[in-house]
Structure formats: C-alpha cells, structure tokens
N, C-alpha and C positions, 0 to 999 in steps of 0.2 A: 206211642213213643214220645209224644210231646208232653213230657212231665213238666209241670210249671215250677220254676224256681221259687223258693220262699221269698215273700215280699219283705222288704225292709219296713220296720215298724218303729225304729228308734226315734225318729223325729216327732211322730204323733205322741208316743209315750212321753217324750221329753216335754212337749207342749202341755200335755195333761197335767203332768207333775208341776210345771211352772204356774199354770192357771190355778192349781190347788193352792200352791203357796201364796199367790196373790189373794185368793179368796180368804185364806186363814189370816193374812195380814189385815185386810179390810174388816173381817169379823172382829178381830181384836180391837181395832180402832172404833168400830161401832159399839162395842161393849164398854169401852172407857169413855168415849165422847160420842157426840151425835153430829158428825159432819153432814152437810147437806148434799155435797157432791165430792168427787174425787179430787177436784182442784184445791179443796180446803186442806188436804193432807199435806203435811210438811215435815221438816227435819225433826221437829219435836215429837211427832208421832212415831217416826222411825226409831228415834232414841228410846222412846217409852217401849217400844216393841222389843228392842235389843235387851233392855234392862229386864223385861219380863221373861225373856227367853235366853238367859245366860247359859243354860245347860245344853244348848244345841252344840253339836260337834262342829268343828271348824269347817268341814266340807258341807254340812247341811246349812250352816250360817251363810256360807258363800253362795249357795244355791238360792237361798232366800234373798240375798242381797242382789243377785242377778235378776230375780223376779221384781224386786223393787226398782231396779233400774229401768225395766220396761214400763212400770207405772210412771216413773219420773219422765220418760220419754213421751208417753201418751199425754201427759198433762202439761207438757212444754216447760217443765221446770229447769232452771239453769243448773249446770254441774251435775253432780251425782248425789244419790242419797247417802247419809252417814253410813260408814261401814261398822260392822260389829267390832268390838275390841279384839277378839281373837284373830281376826283378819288384819286389822290395823297393826297389831303387835308384830305379827309374823312378817308383814311387809316392812316394817320399820327395822326389824332384825336383819333382813336381807340387804338393806341399803347400807348397813354399817360394814366396814372392812373387818 
C-alpha cells in the first residue's frame, strides 16, 4: 500500500537545459575566437552571439540570457550581460505609458 509518489524532476531538467545553453554559447565563442578561459568572455562576445542568433524566439532568447547571467556571476563580472534586442525592445515598450 505504500505507493511512492512521483518525484519532482523539474529542477534537474531546468539545470540540464541551462547548462546546455551555456555550452552552446561557449562553443559559439570558441568557433569565432579562441579565449583562453571563461574570464576573457565579455559583452562583445555576447553581442556577437545575439547577432548570429537573431532568429531565436523571445522566450528562448530570454532563457539563453538567464544562462549568460549565470556565467556572468561565476566570472564576477559587474552588471549583467547585454540582452537580446527582442527582450530589450519588449521591456522598453512596457516602460512607456
């Protein structure tokens, strides 16, 4: 009678997706340039990534941006990484009355 309840797996699945996005970003940077370590990645690299991936849906771009925020935090960079234009435009529209 002690049927086990299904275990939650959302957090693990989310982490796997986020790590996958980080890896895709780093692989893109390695293809375009040859950074020696993660600390050499900066805003210019993020902007190049957004330009090469303009076709991403806004929700997907936001998910990538959140993954980039984790990289930013790990490397102790100030502020936040540049946002993709689709997110920046939508936030700008919400600010206006």
